[in-house]
N, C-alpha and C positions, 0 to 999 in steps of 0.2 A: 443299194446293188449294182456291182460293180458293171463297167462294159462286158458283155461277153455272156453274162448269168443267164439262164432261159428262167421264164417268167413262173414260176411256182407260189402255192400257198404260204408254203414256210422256208423264210431266206436262209444262206446258204452256210455254217459255219467251217471255213477251211483248217483241216489240221496238218499239223505236218510234228511229226512222234520222231524224236532221234533215240534210235536203241531199238536191237534188234534181238536180244535176249529175251530169257520167261516171262519177264513184264513187258517188253515188246508186244508178246504175242496175246497177251491177256489182254493187255490194252488196245488194240489193235480188235479182236471181239469184240469188246466192250462200245466201241466207236462204232460197231457195225451194228450192235444186238441192241443200243437203246431206244433211238427212233422206231424200231420195231414193235415194241411193248410198251413203251411211255409219250405222250402226246408230249411235245417239244417246242419251244419258241423258235429254237434255230435247227437244218435239218444239217447234221455233222454229217463232212465230206473227209474221205480221207484220200489227202492230197499226196503227202510226200513224207515218205519216210528215210531217215539217214541212218547211216550204219558205219562201219570199218574197213570191211570188205566186200569187194564188186559181187561177186558170186554170192554170196550170203546177202546181201541188202537185196539183190536183185531177186533172187527166191524168195524172200520174206515179203517183199514187193508185192510177186504176183500169188502165190498162196496166200496172204494177210488182206488181199484187195485194194494197196495204195497205188493210187493213178502212177506216181512217177516216185523215182529212189533216187539217192545223193550218197558221198560220202565226204560232203563238209555239211554241219550243223548250221554254218556262217549262211549257205545259202539258204536255207527254211527261214531265218531272221530277216535276211536283206529280201526277201520277196514281198513284193504289195500285196499279192495277193493268199496270204499266209492268214490267217487271223490267229489262232493257237499254238505254242507250241508246248509240246507232252516230253518231258523229261526222263527218260527211262535208261539211265543210263547211270553207269559207278559215280559215288559220291562225290570222286574229286571233282567233276567235272559239273556239280550243278550249279555253281555260286559263276560261274562265268556263260554258261547259256544262257542262265535266267536274267542276268543281270542284262547281258545285250538284248534277250528277248524284251525284256520291260521299255527298257532305253529307246525301242522301236517300236513300241506303243503294242505290242501282242498281250493276247494273255497268255497265262502261263499257268501250266499242271504241272507239278516237279515230283516226283517221286521220294518217299521220304528213307532215312531221316533227311532235313532238309537240304543240310552241310555237311561238310566234314571238320568244321569249327564253329565255336561260337561268334567267331568274329565274321565270318561268311554268312552266318545265317543273318546277323545283324545287318550287317550290308545288306544282305536280301531283302529284309524286311522293311529297311527306308527303303529301297529302289522301288518294293512296291506298292508302299503307301505312295510315294511321289508320282508312279506311274498311274493308280487309281485317280490321283488328283487332277493329273493331269491329262488324260484320256479316256478315265475310264475303265483301266486293264483290271482283269481281276487275276489275281493270284491264289493259288489254292494248290497245298499239299498233302499228298496221295496216302494218308491214313487208313487205309481202305476198310479195314474193320468196322469203322464205325459205321460201315453203310450196311451190316449186318441184322437181320432184321430184329432177331433177338438182343442183341444189343440194343439198336435202336428201343425197343419196346424196355428195358432195363434204365434206362435212360431218362424216358418219361415215368415209369414209375417213382425212379428216385426223384424227380425235381417234382410229384403230385405232393410229397413225404408218404409214402408210403414204407416204407425202411426206417423214418427219420431221422435224429442226429445220427451223423455216420463216424462210427466209432473204429474199425479196421476194413484196411483194402489188401486183399493177396492176392497177388499175381503170379502167376507163373507164364513162360512159353517155353516148349520140352519139344525139341524137334532131335533125330540123330540120324543122320544124313552124312556127319563127320564121326561116325562111332569107330569106324573103321581106322586105325593110322595110317594105311596105305589108300585111303582113298586121296583121290589127285587135289593137287593146289590150284585153287581158283582166286580171283580176283577178291572175292569177298575175306580171304587172308592175308591180303596184304593193305597194311597201315594206309601206306600211299592212297591207296585207291578208296579203301571204304572207309577209313577214318578209325573204325572199330570192329569189334568181331560180334560174336552172340548179343552185346548191349548193345549196339546202334543198329544189328541187323532184324533183331528182334525184340530186344530188349525195349526198343522205342517205342515199338506198338504198345505192348503195356503198361507206360509209359501216359502214353498218349489217351490210351481208352480209361485208365484211371483216375486222370484229370480230367477229362471230358463227362465221364459218367457220376463222380463227385461232385463237381463244381469247386472244386478244390488246388490250387495247385502246391505239389511237393517244395518243400521251402528247404529242407535238410536233410543230407543221406550219412550213412555210415555203410562202404562197399569194401567186399573182395572181386580182385577178379583173378582167374584160372587160366593158364596155357596149358592144355595137357602132352599134347602132340607140338613140339619142336621144330616138326620138316615134313613136308610131304611129298610126292613123287610130282612130277613136273605132268599136269594133262595133255593126254592126247588124243581124246575125241572126248566132245562135250556132250551132255545127256542130263537134264532137269538141273538141278541147280549144281550138280558136281559133274561127274564121267565116268571116264578110265583112265588110268595109265599105262603106257606100252613097257616101259622100265622103271619098276621102283625107286632102283638106286640110282637113278638121277632126280635128287631130291632139292625143292625150296624151302626157304625157311617160312615159316607162320611168326608175323610181326604182328596179330591181334588175340585177343582174347578168345579161348573156347566157354568160358564161362563165367556168370557172371550172377551174385548173391547182394543183396544188399538192402536196410533197412529204411527208411522215410519218414518223414513229421512232415504231416500235411498243414497248411496254415488254417484250414477253419479246425486243426484238432485230431484230426484222424491221426493214426499208427499203420503204416503199409511196411509190406516185406513184400522184394521181388526177387524174381530169379529167372534168370534164362540161360540156357542151354542149349548146341546143336551135338550133343553126345550123351543124350538121354534113350538108353536103347529100349527100342519099341515105343516110342513115342513117336510119331510118324509128323504131328502137326499140332500137340496139346495147347492152343491158347487158353487159358483157362483168367478168372477171375473171379473173385466171391466181396461180396460187400457185404459187412455186417452195420446195422443201424439198431437204436435202443426199440425200434417197431417192429424191426423184422430184417431180412437178408434176401441178396439175390445170389446165384452165382451160373455161372457160365463155363462152358465148356466147346470148343471150337470144332471139336472130333465127335460131336454130336451139336453142329451149328442148328440145326431147329429148334431146340427147345431151350427153355429156361426154367432153370429154378426158382421158385418162390416162396420164401418163408414169412408167415405175419403170425408176429409174435403176441399180436392182440388178442389172437381167437385161441384156441385150446392148444397148449405147448404138444401134446402127445400129436398133434396131425405129422407134425416134420414137415419137410420141404413137399410144396407142390410142383408138378412138373408142367407145362405151360409149351405145349407144342405153339410153335409162332408161324404159322400157316395159312391163316386166316386173314380174308380179305380187310377187316378192319386192322391189322399190326400194320407197322412199318413199311411199304415199299411191295409186301407181298402182293396185295391187291393185284399187282398188275401183271403177274406170274401165271400158275396152273391153279387149278380148281381147290380148295380147301383141302388141307393133309397132305397134300404133294409136294414135298420138300423143297428148298434151294441147294445150290452149291456154292463154292469159293468163286465161280467165275462171275455171281450176280452179283458180288461184291464191286467189281470194279464196274460193272451197268451202273447199276446205284449212283456210283462215283461220278460219271461221266454224266448223267443226268440233275443231279446237283450241282456240279459243273454249270453244266449249257442255261440251266435254270439262272445259278449266279450272275452269267456273264448276260442276259437279257435283265437281269437286276429283278427278277422275278424274289430272289432268296439270299441271305448272306454265304460268303462263299466259306465254308469252315471244314475242315481248321485252314483258317488263312497264315500267310506265311509268322504273323506273328506269335500265334499259338504251335506253328512248327520251331520259333527260336526258344521260346521256352521248353520246348521239348529238349532242346540242344543245350540250353544252360542244364538240364539235370544231367543230360549224356555225362556232358565233362565235368561236372561237380563229382558221379560217380566214380570216375578216372583219378580225379585229384585226391577223393578218398580215400581210394585202395592203393594208390602210390605212395600215400603218407601215412597210410596207418593211422588216422584223423577220424578223429568221432563229430557226425556232425557238420561236415562241409558244408557251409551255408551255398543256396542256389539265388544266385541274383534274379532275378523273377517282379521286375518293373512293375508297378502296380496300376503305371498309366497308360502300360500296352494293353490294348485289346487287340479282339480279331479284327484283321483288315476286313474292310466294308467294300 
């Protein structure tokens, strides 16, 4: 316990969060909510929020319950009274912040994708391993959909052999918030800041989920990328992921993909088909995955996030898929919340992420996905881009089998 701490039964864990946008808002809620519904070995304290503009950052601090605010992330890294750096910024800043935080012995939670390049991701992975061995620092990447109760249940069923040998992985992530060609330009459309477009923004989730559920790595890909709208109006007002533009004639270039489609070969023999787009009209947040094995199948769609479809091929084939409502106390994470049958929402994924992260800091469980797993996703993103650029078939992904999850 540091000087000045009050005596409590649960020691504090002081958080500094970098970023005040959409992810900053939901991470703020998660840090505040987690200890209210789960018994944690540390008490998270929202100590410092860092943004770019004074007024907006001060407002975020007051609105979301952060004790202090700053305009320089280095303040958070250099302070002895900060234990965790939570990175909720665009991808071009992830590596610099994470490397400095790990060198200072801080625990790090970093939003996905881990970085904008494979080289950065590998550097971050090496730094996380060194920091873990030197100071016990924990580093985790925020692939939040792993914390969906229905997907966590699906992983349990697959690990138990309920669907048998996996043959097919079919994943889609469909959004429509960029369908209008006059939707304003954001940092997510700038390659220098975002790295890629739909591929890294939402496709990365599908890649991580598919590898996590199946227990197999993607070994090679054949891909196509498309940019349907080459320029967009300069944004004048921020709202949600986009916002509005005052002058649609004042346009900025789009330097990332609008959509991606690729086939994938998994190292365990499964065949995968992936699609990600932010221009699927009518699809608000359709994060879908279906896995077919020789003994059965599972299917999930985040637009019905409290449901899992399960098919048992060893029973009467005429029964079709069975719908499981994942809201019972015995289901992953669900028992901490509402009475049986009362569903959860998007925000709960991030609360569950905080729970797992804090328990990993305490040494009660491993930090997954660690930076090594997130770097594997980065290699797949890179392979997809290389395949699409060169119109090649089966661009190999360099997935070193000696690299494991960061412990």
